[in-house]
Structure formats: structure tokens, C-alpha cells
C-alpha positions as CSV (number, residue, x, y, z in Angstrom):
1,M,5.3,-17.4,-12.2
2,N,5.4,-16.0,-15.3
3,Q,8.6,-13.9,-14.8
4,G,10.3,-15.8,-12.1
5,R,13.7,-16.4,-14.0
6,I,14.0,-12.4,-13.5
7,W,15.5,-13.5,-10.3
8,C,18.2,-15.3,-11.6
9,V,19.6,-12.1,-13.1
10,V,18.8,-10.0,-10.3
11,S,19.0,-10.9,-6.5
12,P,15.7,-10.2,-4.6
13,T,17.1,-8.3,-2.1
14,V,18.3,-5.7,-4.5
15,G,15.4,-6.2,-6.5
16,L,12.6,-5.7,-4.4
17,P,13.7,-2.8,-2.8
18,L,14.4,-0.9,-5.8
19,F,10.9,-1.7,-7.2
20,L,9.2,-0.8,-4.1
21,G,11.5,2.3,-4.2
22,A,10.4,3.2,-7.7
23,V,6.8,2.8,-7.0
24,T,6.7,5.0,-4.2
25,A,8.8,7.7,-5.7
26,I,6.4,7.4,-9.0
27,S,3.2,8.1,-6.4
28,L,4.8,10.9,-4.9
29,I,6.0,12.5,-8.0
30,I,2.4,12.2,-9.2
31,H,0.5,13.1,-6.1
32,F,2.9,16.2,-5.9
33,A,1.9,17.3,-9.6
34,V,-1.5,16.9,-9.3
35,L,-1.5,18.9,-5.9
36,S,0.6,22.0,-7.3
37,N,-1.8,21.8,-10.8
38,T,-5.2,21.8,-9.0
39,T,-7.0,23.8,-6.8
40,W,-9.5,21.2,-5.7
41,F,-6.7,18.2,-4.6
42,A,-5.4,21.1,-1.9
43,A,-8.7,21.8,-0.9
44,F,-9.8,18.2,-0.5
45,W,-6.8,17.0,1.4
46,G,-7.2,20.3,3.5
47,G,-10.6,18.9,4.7
């Protein structure tokens, strides 16, 4: 693993949930932005 030494600085029990939470938050923000700024995306989700 190329960046394996990061776990010497940050504990995996803190770093992994923080990383996954950040990915989830960014994904939700992007989806909300697309949903609120386009007309076709809401129609696509609505079926």
C-alpha cells in the first residue's frame, strides 16, 4: 500500500469513518445540487 504510513498518524477507527462520512456528504451535496438545478433529474427519479 502506497500510503500505508498515514495510519501511523491517524487511527483507522477514526480515519475510516471520517473518510466514509466525507464521501457520503459530498455525494449527497452533489445529488442535491443536480436535483435542484435541473428539470430532467427530478423527472428521472420520479419515473
